[in-house]
C-alpha positions, 0 to 999 in steps of 0.5 A: 200789609198784614200777610194770609199764610193761606193754610191748610184748616185741621179739626182733631184733637185726641184725647190719649195724647194730652198731658198736663204739667206737674204741679208747680212746672207750670210756674217756673221758667222755660216750660217745654223749652220755651225760654221766653215763657211767661206764667199767665195762669189765672188771668181773667175773663174781664182781661181777655176783653180788655186785650181784645179790644186793645188788639182789634184796635191796634190790628185795625189801625194797621188794616187801614190803606195807606203808609203801612210802616207809619202805621205799623210804628204807630202801634208799636209806639203805643205799646211801649209807652203801655209798657213804660207805664208799668199797663198790662197792655198785651203781656208782652205778648205778640200782636194778633195772638195776645187775647187768644193766649189770655182766653185760655188761661182764662178758660184754665188751659195752659198756653206755653208758646205763642207767635204771630207768624211775622204777620206784620212783616217783621221775622218770627219763629213760627211760619204762622200766627199760633198758640201752644197750650196745655189742656184738659179734655174736657175743655176740648168739645168746647174748643173745637165747636170754638174752632170751627165758628171762628175758622182756626185749627187745632191739633195735637202737639206731643202732649199739648194742643195748638191753635192756629189760622190767620192773624183775624180768625184768631181774634174770632177765636177769641173773641168766640172763647169770650162770648162762651165764657160761662160754658168755660166756667162751668166746666168741672175737671176732675182728677181723671180729667188731670192725669188723662185716664179716659179713653176716648178720642174727641175729633171733628175731621175737618179740612179746608 
């Protein structure tokens, strides 16, 4: 069965704490000590829609009543066939958080770690679904609005940020990001954004 995590949701991002990788770093292996890191920068909103459609359909299969192990085997088989056929599929990412990773990439953030927290019953490193990423300050107000609409949390982690939530809410987060792609595309990133010289804190205190 699909696990629920009963998460305490918080939404607060301190802009002063945000960092951005040095030039060339994001294209190298092991960003932020993640040995499984993949450079997925520059993905398109069209790819967001493709991954989101696939992910929603596969998670939908797992929501159907009946033999969950059979449904999970069916889903895993389909993903394996996509990889064997050199299809992008979920880009090798965990089912349930892949569309959030791709959406953050399309929004010109840099995702560097993600995990579905073992939501489908297998063992994973994290205890709940999340995506860690680098983000420029100009993106933060929009991401906070979307996190609120999707009922996911977002917070600082060292010089990056983390978005987290129940797996269906993570899909909603990606869906809301896709719906507001024009707003992301209109954002202008100055050098001040990149070196994080801003002295503001953008915070939406909230807990559920």
